[in-house]
N, C-alpha and C positions, 0 to 999 in steps of 0.2 A: 145559317148564313142566308142572306137574302138572295133569291134566285137571280135578281138583276146583277148582283155582284159576281155570281158564278158565270153568267153570260158575258159580263165585261171581262172577266179573267180569260175566258176562251177567246174573246175578241182580241184581247191584249196579246195573247200568244200568237194568234194568226197574223196580226199586224206587225208584231216584232219580227216574225220570220220573213214575211213578204217584204217589209220595209228594208230589212238588212240585205236580203238576197238580191233585191233589185237596185241597191245602192252600191255601185262598185267602189265608192270612196270608203266603204266600211271594211274592205278587205284587200283591195289592190295595193295600197301603200305598204302593207305588211308583207304581202307575197313578194313584191318587187324588191323592197329593201332587204328582206331576208335573203333573197337570191343574190343580190349584188354584194351584200355585206358578209355573206356566207355564215349567217346566224344558224345556230343549231335549232332544231324544232322546239326544244325546250325554251330557248331564249325568245324565239319568235312567238311562241304561245304566251309567254309571260308579258311581253311588250303589248301584244294584241289584247290580252286580258286587262291590263292596266288602262290602256287607251279606251277600250270599250267601257270599262267601269266609269272612267271620267266622263265619257260621252253621255251615258244614261243618267248618272247621278246629277250632272249639272241641270238637266231638264227636270228630273224628279224633285230636286230641292227647290227649284224655281216654281214648279207646279204646287208643291206643298205650301210654299210661302204665299202663293196667290190664293190658295184655298183658305188658309188660316187668316189671312189679312183681308179677304173679301175683294181682291182685285179682279176687275172684269177680265174675262177670258180674252177679249179683243186686244186689250193692252199687252197681255202676255204674248199673244200671237205676233204682235208688232215687234216686241223685244226678241222673240225667237227668230223671226225673219232677219232682224238686224244681226244677231249672233251668227246665223247661218251664212250671211253675206261675208262677215269677217272671216269665218272659218274657210270659206271657199277661196277668198283672196290669199289667205295664209297658205293654203294648199297650193295655189297657183304659184305664189312667190317662192315657196320652198322647193317645189318641183322644178321650176325653171332654173333656180340657182344651182340645184343639185345636178340638173342636166348639163349646165355649162361647166361645172366642176368635173363631171364625168367625161365630157368631151376633151377637156384639157388633160385629164388623167390618161385617157385613151391615146392621145397624141404623144404624150411623154413616154407612154409605155409601149410604143410601137416596136415590135421585134426587129432587130437588125443583126447583122453578122460582123464578127471580128475575125481578122486573120492573124494568127500567131506563127512566128518563124522560130524554128528550133535548130538553126544552123544546118549542119550536114544531115540532120534527121528529117529535114523537110519542113513543110508548113501544114498547118491545119486551121480550119475555121469552125466557129460555132455561133449559134444564134442565141441571143439573150435579150432581156428587157431590163430597164433601169429600176423599175418600181417593184416588180414582183418579188425580188429577193427579200425586200424589207417591208412588204405590204402589211403583214400582220401586226408588226410592232407599231408602225405609224398609224394604221387604221384604228387600233385600240385607243390611241391617245387622241385622235382627231374626231372620232365618231361617237364618243360617249354622249354628246349632246343630241344626237339624232333621235333616240327614243323620247327624250324630253321635249323636243320640238314637235314630234308627232303627238305626244300626250297633250301639249298645250293646244294644238290645232283641234284635237278631238274634244277637249273640254269646251271649246268655243262652239263646236258643232252641235246643233240642237237635234232632239228627236221630235220632229215636227208633229206627228200624230198624237203623241203621248198626252199632252196637256188638254187640248180641246176635245179630243175624241174619247179619251179614257179617264183621265183624272177628274175633270170637272163633273162628268156624269156620275162617277163613283162618289164624289163628294156630296152629292145630293142625298146619299144614303147614310154614309158614315166616313169619318176620317180613317178608321181602321180598314174599311173597304178600299179607300183610295190608296192606302199604303200597299195593300195586298195586290191590287191591280197593277200598280207601278212596279212592284217586285216581280210579278210574272212577266211583264213586258221587258224588264231589265235582264232577267235571267235568260229569256229566249233570245233577246238581241245579242247579248255577249256570247251566248252559247252558239248561235248561228255564225257569228264572226269567227269564233275559234274553229268551228268545224270546217268552214270554207277555207280559211287561211291555212290550217294544218294539212288538209287533204291536197290543196293546190300546191303548197310548198313541198310536200313530199313528192308529188308528181314532177314539179319543175326541177327538182334536184337531179332527176335522171336525164335532163336535157343537156347535152354537151354542145357548146358553141364553138369550140376550137379557137381559131384565131379571132373570132368575134367576141370572145369572152371578155376582152378588155372594155367592151362597150356596154357591159351590163349596168354600170352606174348611170351612164347617160340614158339608157332605155328606162331604168327605174325612175329617174327624174322626169323624163318626158311623160311617162305613164301617170305619175302623181300629178303633174301639171295638167294633163288632159282630164283627170278626174275632177280637179278643181274647176276647170273650165266647163265641164259638163254640168256640175252643180250650179254654177253661177249663171250660165246662159241657157241651159236646157232643162233646168229644174229637176235633175235626176237625184 
């Protein structure tokens, strides 16, 4: 194997790790949605894996097409930037809509007390909410689209360094080397996403919010929206 391909593979691993760790949009949506939706670690891992796979494969396939068809890297960079802008706005829109839904749910689920009279036996009162008793049944029916929305957003999201910094330099040596470099980048990127998401989700599960628990959906939406805003306006 050409030494330059080996060096590019090492570079791909480093860039994949750093690029993912420094991009909160790669893991915050899954951590927050998993906490709000009470997904199991297995479900959170599966959704993260699928979204991560869609995220890297969209750029890999685009890069391979560019290499095979001889498309100038500048043109692909413009296309990647356009895809990134779409993904950011989708993240902003989804996060804001989910935030509003979470606020509405929190208001409707506000704990309140009921007084019950038992005649001569006296009275008693108890506190309850209207949504918690049936949350699991309704959530399962209403939130099946949530993973698919995240998947769509991540498919649009580009891996900016992959094509210009890794795939095109590797293509100067061989197509096989290009595929190898892209594979290393993809494995490290998805692996880093899974590691951060699972460790964070495990830790967050121990945090008890008490009466503030009903606001977890709103917080999740606000965090996702903020991630999109950071991408669009801060270039994170």
